[in-house]
C-alpha positions as CSV (number, residue, x, y, z in Angstrom):
1,M,-2.3,-29.0,44.1
2,P,-4.4,-27.2,41.5
3,P,-3.6,-23.6,40.1
4,Y,-6.0,-20.9,41.1
5,E,-6.3,-17.5,39.5
6,Y,-6.2,-14.2,41.6
7,L,-6.7,-10.6,40.6
8,C,-4.5,-7.9,42.2
9,A,-5.9,-4.4,42.1
10,R,-2.4,-3.0,41.4
11,C,-0.5,-5.6,39.3
12,G,-3.4,-7.5,37.5
13,P,-4.1,-11.2,37.3
14,F,-1.8,-14.0,38.5
15,T,-1.8,-17.8,39.0
16,Q,-0.7,-19.5,42.2
17,M,-0.7,-23.2,43.1
18,R,-2.6,-23.9,46.5
19,S,-4.1,-26.8,48.3
20,M,-7.8,-27.3,47.7
21,A,-8.6,-26.5,51.3
22,E,-7.3,-22.9,50.7
23,Y,-9.2,-22.3,47.4
24,D,-11.5,-19.7,48.9
25,L,-8.8,-17.7,50.8
26,P,-7.2,-14.6,49.2
27,A,-3.5,-14.9,48.2
28,G,-0.6,-12.5,48.3
29,C,0.5,-10.9,45.1
30,P,4.0,-12.1,44.1
31,Q,4.9,-8.6,42.9
32,C,3.5,-6.1,45.6
33,A,2.6,-8.7,48.4
34,S,-1.1,-7.2,48.7
35,E,-4.0,-9.5,49.3
36,A,-5.8,-10.5,46.1
37,P,-9.2,-12.2,45.8
38,R,-9.6,-15.4,43.8
39,V,-11.4,-14.9,40.4
40,I,-12.2,-17.3,37.6
41,L,-10.7,-15.8,34.4
42,T,-10.4,-18.9,32.2
43,A,-12.6,-22.0,31.7
44,P,-11.5,-25.2,33.5
45,N,-9.2,-27.6,31.6
46,C,-9.8,-31.3,31.6
47,S,-6.2,-32.4,31.0
48,T,-6.5,-35.6,33.0
49,L,-8.1,-37.4,30.1
50,S,-5.9,-39.8,28.2
51,A,-5.4,-39.4,24.4
52,Q,-7.8,-42.3,23.7
53,A,-10.5,-40.9,25.9
54,R,-10.3,-37.4,24.2
55,I,-10.5,-39.2,20.8
56,A,-13.5,-41.1,21.9
57,H,-15.1,-38.0,23.2
58,A,-14.5,-36.1,20.0
59,T,-15.9,-39.1,17.9
60,N,-19.0,-39.3,20.0
61,E,-19.6,-35.4,19.7
62,R,-19.1,-35.6,15.9
63,S,-21.5,-38.5,15.4
64,A,-24.2,-37.5,18.0
65,N,-26.7,-36.1,15.4
66,A,-25.7,-38.0,12.2
67,P,-24.0,-41.3,12.8
68,R,-21.7,-42.6,9.9
69,R,-23.3,-45.5,7.9
70,L,-21.5,-48.0,5.7
71,S,-24.1,-48.1,3.0
72,T,-27.5,-46.5,2.3
73,Q,-29.4,-49.7,2.4
74,P,-29.8,-51.0,6.1
75,H,-30.3,-54.7,5.0
76,S,-28.8,-57.2,2.5
77,A,-29.4,-57.0,-1.2
78,G,-31.8,-60.0,-1.3
79,C,-34.0,-58.6,1.6
80,S,-37.7,-58.5,0.8
81,C,-38.3,-55.1,2.5
82,C,-35.6,-53.3,0.6
83,S,-35.7,-55.0,-2.9
84,G,-39.4,-54.5,-3.6
85,R,-40.1,-58.3,-3.6
86,T,-43.0,-59.7,-1.7
87,N,-42.3,-62.2,1.0
88,R,-44.8,-65.1,1.0
89,M,-44.1,-65.7,4.7
90,V,-45.3,-62.3,5.6
91,R,-48.8,-60.7,5.4
92,K,-49.1,-57.0,5.8
93,G,-52.3,-55.4,7.2
94,K,-53.9,-52.2,6.1
95,G,-52.3,-50.3,9.1
96,G,-48.8,-51.7,8.3
97,S,-48.9,-54.5,10.8
98,K,-47.2,-57.6,10.0
99,S,-48.3,-61.2,10.5
100,F,-46.5,-64.4,10.0
101,P,-49.1,-67.1,9.2
102,N,-46.8,-69.8,7.7
103,S,-43.6,-69.3,9.9
104,R,-42.4,-69.2,13.4
105,P,-43.5,-65.9,14.9
106,W,-40.8,-65.7,17.4
107,M,-38.0,-65.6,14.7
108,I,-36.7,-62.3,13.6
109,C,-36.0,-62.0,9.9
110,H,-33.4,-59.2,10.2
């Protein structure tokens, strides 16, 4: 049974455990026994997550806009696109397009 919050006009807020079928009904105040309507005073708590899931959620939130990288270069040190060397197997067009006249076009170099 989940806890629900109620607000008594005389005594103030209180929490009571009730079944989900009775979530909308008013509850009796434990101090003065008057009927108190249900209110939402605090944000819901997701306490059912395991510790590993909470760590994974925190990691995903932290890296959503800037993922952590191992190095500044995305490829290996001898890569022709990063080292400035030209690759004789690749021809680049004026628009930046690549063609592979002397190699197998279905192979990916990275």
